[in-house]
C-alpha beads as a LAMMPS data file, in Angstrom:
LAMMPS data file: protein, C-alpha beads

229 atoms
228 bonds

1 atom types
1 bond types

-500.0 500.0 xlo xhi
-500.0 500.0 ylo yhi
-500.0 500.0 zlo zhi

Masses

1 110.0

Atoms # bond

1 1 1 -152.057 -163.270 67.748
2 1 1 -150.005 -160.053 67.457
3 1 1 -149.298 -158.308 70.743
4 1 1 -149.996 -154.603 70.905
5 1 1 -146.940 -152.376 71.178
6 1 1 -146.465 -150.863 74.624
7 1 1 -146.644 -147.072 74.840
8 1 1 -143.784 -146.597 77.289
9 1 1 -144.182 -142.814 77.262
10 1 1 -147.693 -143.176 78.691
11 1 1 -146.579 -145.311 81.646
12 1 1 -145.815 -143.824 85.034
13 1 1 -142.274 -144.285 86.329
14 1 1 -143.187 -147.108 88.680
15 1 1 -145.383 -148.825 86.093
16 1 1 -142.541 -148.678 83.566
17 1 1 -140.095 -150.220 86.030
18 1 1 -142.540 -153.027 86.783
19 1 1 -143.255 -153.633 83.078
20 1 1 -139.582 -153.939 82.144
21 1 1 -138.577 -156.109 85.084
22 1 1 -141.543 -158.427 84.554
23 1 1 -140.542 -159.101 80.948
24 1 1 -136.750 -159.127 81.326
25 1 1 -134.718 -162.293 81.506
26 1 1 -132.986 -163.105 84.786
27 1 1 -129.694 -161.270 85.154
28 1 1 -130.334 -158.980 82.183
29 1 1 -131.104 -155.716 84.043
30 1 1 -128.631 -153.205 85.453
31 1 1 -128.697 -149.641 86.745
32 1 1 -126.008 -146.967 86.480
33 1 1 -125.858 -144.626 89.458
34 1 1 -123.891 -141.544 90.460
35 1 1 -125.837 -141.549 93.751
36 1 1 -127.538 -138.260 93.008
37 1 1 -131.172 -137.888 94.031
38 1 1 -132.636 -138.946 90.663
39 1 1 -130.638 -142.143 90.847
40 1 1 -131.738 -142.896 94.384
41 1 1 -135.382 -142.453 93.364
42 1 1 -135.038 -144.866 90.436
43 1 1 -133.109 -147.297 92.604
44 1 1 -135.840 -147.165 95.248
45 1 1 -138.391 -148.130 92.580
46 1 1 -136.175 -150.781 91.034
47 1 1 -135.434 -152.546 94.295
48 1 1 -139.148 -153.082 94.883
49 1 1 -139.173 -155.237 91.742
50 1 1 -135.579 -156.497 91.630
51 1 1 -133.948 -156.287 95.028
52 1 1 -130.450 -157.334 93.927
53 1 1 -130.252 -155.272 90.740
54 1 1 -126.573 -154.566 89.925
55 1 1 -125.816 -150.897 90.658
56 1 1 -122.917 -149.746 88.484
57 1 1 -120.898 -146.829 89.881
58 1 1 -118.139 -145.234 87.813
59 1 1 -115.230 -145.080 90.232
60 1 1 -113.069 -142.511 88.429
61 1 1 -110.758 -141.750 91.355
62 1 1 -111.777 -138.080 91.256
63 1 1 -115.080 -138.081 93.154
64 1 1 -115.932 -135.798 96.063
65 1 1 -115.231 -137.529 99.354
66 1 1 -118.851 -136.783 100.269
67 1 1 -120.076 -138.805 97.274
68 1 1 -117.960 -141.816 98.238
69 1 1 -119.154 -141.595 101.851
70 1 1 -122.787 -141.395 100.732
71 1 1 -122.321 -144.282 98.291
72 1 1 -120.880 -146.445 101.054
73 1 1 -123.583 -145.421 103.525
74 1 1 -126.464 -146.200 101.159
75 1 1 -124.829 -149.427 99.992
76 1 1 -124.718 -150.582 103.601
77 1 1 -128.177 -149.321 104.597
78 1 1 -129.981 -150.637 101.511
79 1 1 -127.845 -153.745 101.032
80 1 1 -127.008 -152.766 97.465
81 1 1 -125.415 -155.019 94.876
82 1 1 -122.762 -152.405 94.116
83 1 1 -120.467 -152.797 91.105
84 1 1 -117.583 -150.319 91.049
85 1 1 -116.630 -149.853 87.395
86 1 1 -112.901 -149.122 87.381
87 1 1 -110.737 -147.607 84.625
88 1 1 -107.876 -149.676 83.249
89 1 1 -105.378 -147.500 85.145
90 1 1 -105.279 -146.125 88.677
91 1 1 -105.491 -142.371 89.226
92 1 1 -101.747 -142.293 89.911
93 1 1 -100.892 -144.230 86.737
94 1 1 -103.270 -142.034 84.757
95 1 1 -101.687 -138.786 85.960
96 1 1 -98.170 -140.139 85.442
97 1 1 -99.051 -140.797 81.803
98 1 1 -101.286 -137.815 81.025
99 1 1 -100.794 -135.244 83.769
100 1 1 -103.968 -133.398 84.773
101 1 1 -105.887 -134.500 81.700
102 1 1 -109.196 -133.236 83.098
103 1 1 -107.849 -129.692 82.617
104 1 1 -106.294 -129.923 79.159
105 1 1 -108.500 -132.594 77.541
106 1 1 -111.583 -133.204 79.716
107 1 1 -113.391 -135.178 77.015
108 1 1 -110.469 -137.592 76.701
109 1 1 -110.310 -137.886 80.475
110 1 1 -114.012 -138.770 80.603
111 1 1 -113.536 -141.297 77.808
112 1 1 -110.769 -143.085 79.714
113 1 1 -112.186 -142.958 83.233
114 1 1 -115.949 -143.037 82.600
115 1 1 -117.019 -144.088 79.133
116 1 1 -114.740 -147.084 78.586
117 1 1 -115.343 -148.594 82.054
118 1 1 -119.088 -148.141 81.682
119 1 1 -119.336 -149.667 78.214
120 1 1 -117.274 -152.607 79.440
121 1 1 -119.548 -153.016 82.472
122 1 1 -122.726 -152.937 80.380
123 1 1 -121.728 -155.886 78.196
124 1 1 -123.471 -158.628 80.260
125 1 1 -126.819 -156.811 80.296
126 1 1 -129.746 -156.155 77.955
127 1 1 -131.607 -153.506 79.967
128 1 1 -129.877 -150.338 81.185
129 1 1 -131.794 -148.176 83.680
130 1 1 -130.747 -144.543 84.207
131 1 1 -131.874 -141.518 86.217
132 1 1 -131.784 -139.135 83.240
133 1 1 -134.407 -136.379 82.917
134 1 1 -135.260 -134.056 80.022
135 1 1 -135.222 -131.048 82.319
136 1 1 -131.569 -131.525 83.256
137 1 1 -130.044 -129.863 80.200
138 1 1 -130.632 -128.998 76.517
139 1 1 -128.692 -132.121 75.517
140 1 1 -131.358 -134.270 77.186
141 1 1 -134.482 -132.457 76.016
142 1 1 -135.325 -135.137 73.430
143 1 1 -134.812 -138.060 75.802
144 1 1 -137.270 -140.965 75.481
145 1 1 -138.253 -143.234 78.335
146 1 1 -137.282 -146.243 76.240
147 1 1 -134.479 -146.129 73.661
148 1 1 -132.617 -148.727 71.625
149 1 1 -128.862 -148.317 72.003
150 1 1 -125.783 -149.956 70.535
151 1 1 -122.489 -149.869 72.413
152 1 1 -119.126 -149.452 70.621
153 1 1 -118.718 -153.249 70.507
154 1 1 -122.037 -153.660 68.700
155 1 1 -123.943 -154.771 71.793
156 1 1 -127.676 -153.962 71.441
157 1 1 -129.585 -153.000 74.556
158 1 1 -132.593 -151.086 75.820
159 1 1 -131.903 -147.881 77.732
160 1 1 -134.673 -147.037 80.200
161 1 1 -135.019 -143.528 81.656
162 1 1 -138.121 -143.819 83.795
163 1 1 -137.883 -140.237 85.118
164 1 1 -137.530 -138.663 81.665
165 1 1 -140.617 -136.472 82.110
166 1 1 -140.118 -135.680 85.807
167 1 1 -139.264 -132.242 87.164
168 1 1 -136.813 -131.641 89.998
169 1 1 -139.848 -130.945 92.207
170 1 1 -141.182 -134.423 91.350
171 1 1 -137.845 -135.956 92.279
172 1 1 -137.504 -134.204 95.626
173 1 1 -141.135 -134.901 96.529
174 1 1 -140.674 -138.642 95.950
175 1 1 -137.418 -138.647 97.932
176 1 1 -139.009 -136.823 100.850
177 1 1 -142.129 -139.006 100.796
178 1 1 -140.056 -142.192 100.915
179 1 1 -137.451 -140.928 103.371
180 1 1 -134.520 -141.095 100.983
181 1 1 -131.599 -139.128 102.472
182 1 1 -129.998 -136.575 100.171
183 1 1 -126.333 -136.155 99.343
184 1 1 -125.116 -133.223 101.437
185 1 1 -123.527 -131.399 98.478
186 1 1 -126.980 -130.257 97.313
187 1 1 -127.334 -128.128 100.437
188 1 1 -124.162 -126.281 99.421
189 1 1 -125.656 -125.314 96.056
190 1 1 -124.453 -128.089 93.758
191 1 1 -127.112 -129.266 91.308
192 1 1 -125.249 -131.794 89.117
193 1 1 -122.377 -133.643 90.731
194 1 1 -119.583 -135.426 88.916
195 1 1 -115.842 -135.581 89.481
196 1 1 -114.726 -132.955 91.989
197 1 1 -112.213 -131.099 89.751
198 1 1 -114.849 -130.680 87.023
199 1 1 -117.873 -129.764 89.152
200 1 1 -118.839 -126.270 90.295
201 1 1 -121.923 -124.605 91.725
202 1 1 -123.904 -123.191 88.761
203 1 1 -124.900 -119.567 88.480
204 1 1 -128.408 -118.624 89.586
205 1 1 -130.974 -119.447 86.904
206 1 1 -128.616 -121.596 84.832
207 1 1 -129.518 -125.167 83.910
208 1 1 -128.518 -127.783 86.496
209 1 1 -125.582 -129.154 84.484
210 1 1 -124.007 -125.781 83.656
211 1 1 -121.573 -126.149 86.552
212 1 1 -119.901 -129.155 84.943
213 1 1 -116.516 -128.921 83.122
214 1 1 -116.290 -125.155 83.573
215 1 1 -119.280 -124.685 81.284
216 1 1 -117.310 -126.049 78.298
217 1 1 -119.617 -129.029 77.771
218 1 1 -122.709 -130.652 79.280
219 1 1 -122.032 -134.382 78.865
220 1 1 -119.163 -136.630 79.920
221 1 1 -119.985 -139.004 77.081
222 1 1 -121.461 -142.023 78.826
223 1 1 -124.872 -141.149 77.374
224 1 1 -123.578 -140.187 73.935
225 1 1 -120.917 -142.810 73.115
226 1 1 -123.579 -145.491 72.974
227 1 1 -125.427 -145.028 69.708
228 1 1 -129.201 -144.708 69.414
229 1 1 -130.420 -147.356 67.016

Bonds

1 1 1 2
2 1 2 3
3 1 3 4
4 1 4 5
5 1 5 6
6 1 6 7
7 1 7 8
8 1 8 9
9 1 9 10
10 1 10 11
11 1 11 12
12 1 12 13
13 1 13 14
14 1 14 15
15 1 15 16
16 1 16 17
17 1 17 18
18 1 18 19
19 1 19 20
20 1 20 21
21 1 21 22
22 1 22 23
23 1 23 24
24 1 24 25
25 1 25 26
26 1 26 27
27 1 27 28
28 1 28 29
29 1 29 30
30 1 30 31
31 1 31 32
32 1 32 33
33 1 33 34
34 1 34 35
35 1 35 36
36 1 36 37
37 1 37 38
38 1 38 39
39 1 39 40
40 1 40 41
41 1 41 42
42 1 42 43
43 1 43 44
44 1 44 45
45 1 45 46
46 1 46 47
47 1 47 48
48 1 48 49
49 1 49 50
50 1 50 51
51 1 51 52
52 1 52 53
53 1 53 54
54 1 54 55
55 1 55 56
56 1 56 57
57 1 57 58
58 1 58 59
59 1 59 60
60 1 60 61
61 1 61 62
62 1 62 63
63 1 63 64
64 1 64 65
65 1 65 66
66 1 66 67
67 1 67 68
68 1 68 69
69 1 69 70
70 1 70 71
71 1 71 72
72 1 72 73
73 1 73 74
74 1 74 75
75 1 75 76
76 1 76 77
77 1 77 78
78 1 78 79
79 1 79 80
80 1 80 81
81 1 81 82
82 1 82 83
83 1 83 84
84 1 84 85
85 1 85 86
86 1 86 87
87 1 87 88
88 1 88 89
89 1 89 90
90 1 90 91
91 1 91 92
92 1 92 93
93 1 93 94
94 1 94 95
95 1 95 96
96 1 96 97
97 1 97 98
98 1 98 99
99 1 99 100
100 1 100 101
101 1 101 102
102 1 102 103
103 1 103 104
104 1 104 105
105 1 105 106
106 1 106 107
107 1 107 108
108 1 108 109
109 1 109 110
110 1 110 111
111 1 111 112
112 1 112 113
113 1 113 114
114 1 114 115
115 1 115 116
116 1 116 117
117 1 117 118
118 1 118 119
119 1 119 120
120 1 120 121
121 1 121 122
122 1 122 123
123 1 123 124
124 1 124 125
125 1 125 126
126 1 126 127
127 1 127 128
128 1 128 129
129 1 129 130
130 1 130 131
131 1 131 132
132 1 132 133
133 1 133 134
134 1 134 135
135 1 135 136
136 1 136 137
137 1 137 138
138 1 138 139
139 1 139 140
140 1 140 141
141 1 141 142
142 1 142 143
143 1 143 144
144 1 144 145
145 1 145 146
146 1 146 147
147 1 147 148
148 1 148 149
149 1 149 150
150 1 150 151
151 1 151 152
152 1 152 153
153 1 153 154
154 1 154 155
155 1 155 156
156 1 156 157
157 1 157 158
158 1 158 159
159 1 159 160
160 1 160 161
161 1 161 162
162 1 162 163
163 1 163 164
164 1 164 165
165 1 165 166
166 1 166 167
167 1 167 168
168 1 168 169
169 1 169 170
170 1 170 171
171 1 171 172
172 1 172 173
173 1 173 174
174 1 174 175
175 1 175 176
176 1 176 177
177 1 177 178
178 1 178 179
179 1 179 180
180 1 180 181
181 1 181 182
182 1 182 183
183 1 183 184
184 1 184 185
185 1 185 186
186 1 186 187
187 1 187 188
188 1 188 189
189 1 189 190
190 1 190 191
191 1 191 192
192 1 192 193
193 1 193 194
194 1 194 195
195 1 195 196
196 1 196 197
197 1 197 198
198 1 198 199
199 1 199 200
200 1 200 201
201 1 201 202
202 1 202 203
203 1 203 204
204 1 204 205
205 1 205 206
206 1 206 207
207 1 207 208
208 1 208 209
209 1 209 210
210 1 210 211
211 1 211 212
212 1 212 213
213 1 213 214
214 1 214 215
215 1 215 216
216 1 216 217
217 1 217 218
218 1 218 219
219 1 219 220
220 1 220 221
221 1 221 222
222 1 222 223
223 1 223 224
224 1 224 225
225 1 225 226
226 1 226 227
227 1 227 228
228 1 228 229
């Protein structure tokens, strides 16, 4: 008997989470989180199905102190299985070798301090959950809820973006309904929060990610260095 293919696009976010977790092998699911509201919503859903899901955080050494404080607070309050993905060099070693690379070569800086640590951290897993949404930027407009990806080492995995079709209003409504506290930087006008030196408050009416990297690019590379297959 041939099983019918699942139409992942037709599933609600919570139904998609449940479907993947139910069929995934033990220890094969992970979630990458920058502790922004989208991520906290997905994590809230995931923990209902897989309480100890590994939560991979890219510890670049350049985060806002508010992000680190919020990460630590939510890790303690929710009892998270936090995995801090570290670059091969400390911030001090990095700057001794390259200077302020985030100014002169931001893409290379992201590759060293975000992309490489993430791809290394994903190796043990087959299912990669994210908080990506199509609405976030033009580079994400074609995002699918379920995508086949291949990492630079040739590792094949499924990338799951359960909020792909959600609006920011959907995200904030869920967070408010479920009492998820919000990172305080949003109240100051930030809409997409990465490393502090490369994150600014966007201009009124601009897309949420336009405040990143001085408007020179929209992606750090962690969602483009893995190859859709």
